[in-house]
Phi, psi and omega in degrees: 000346185303128179221156177255116178250145181267304183250122191236138167250121179255121180259122178244142174278152176297323181299334181293341180273356181253134177288133183302130179085355181272154175271352178283136180289325180232131174265115178303325181294318180293316180297319179295322179293320176299315179298320180298316181292323177296317179300314180298320180295318180295322179291327184277324185233154179276080186231156172245132189237129169241149182240144167233129182235141177281185181230016187295344176287341176254321193198139174237110186300317182297321180293318179295321178296325179292341179261013172115344178288143178299133191300318182299314178297317180300320180291322177296322176298319177298322177299318179295326177298322180294331179292322177300316178294322179297318180293324177296318178294320178299316180299318180293319179295315180296322177296328179278357179090018180254114179296137184212159177224139172260129173240133184241147178283340172252125186293130173210074193297342179290337184238345185201162174280149169290152178293119173229117188306308184295326178291321177299316179297320180295320176302314181298318180296331180272005176087015178268143173279129178254128180249118182267118181247170178067027176058217177273354185088002182233141175292164177075006177241134182277171174286341168299315178297323176301314181300316180294319180294311181294323177300318179294319184291320183267003178072039179291152180274340187196154168246122172263124177253110180277124183230191179258005176234162191269029177148198181259131180240161178285341173203171187299114182290344178280346181247335186234120181292336183265016179299135182263130178263137178259138173273323177215141178213143179279161175304314183297319180291324178299321178291311184295328180273354179069033182285138182271091181262298173220176174292163191298323180295313180298315182298316181296320178301314179295319180296313183296329182257009177054045177255112180295153177243130175244121181257126183215164180273112182279349184276340177292144184305128173067016187288330178296314178299314181301317180296313185295328181271000172098017178288160185280087174224154175077195180242134175258130175251121188210185184284343182290154178288153180299131179286139181275000000 
């Protein structure tokens, strides 16, 4: 499965920035470790990296809407949560010596650039990590959809989705001992088998633009670096048919 990708979008969940069991929304140690691995990957391989981060460590819009808040407002609060995480990642990257820029879909010029496609591409070409915050700028769209959309817009070669499991399974491996893990699966097979890769909007965007998705476990030691430099980890979802 090992492949060499040039321009990469790495999708991180907001919950991944929080230490399990901690009351702190962001763990400086975890954020610093993510930045360290990204720096090592950039030094090791000739890659351009963009990040999309969720906001679930601060706020989950769908959950808030379920408790009575109007969904559009709840989603906008979630977008602001992703900007806090984006700024934390930028600070860690800059501290590690990696130049970075935060671009947001909702303008907040005092802390970040507005998202401008051509400017984002230029940053990537100059070796800067671009962190996309505030989702797509629209309610009802997840940060998975943001990753797929931004990857399509900047011409990324791949979307890496960092999760808490080591790939794509036919059912939840935390609940079923006989869960089958896939090393490679096609977009069509992922749909027909009902595999939970990304939400449907994000998945369709990647499929339509032929952008493979690699799902991997970010909690294993050094796995972010390994994924970014093309080592064989996780599951790749792509246009090819499922191997028998």
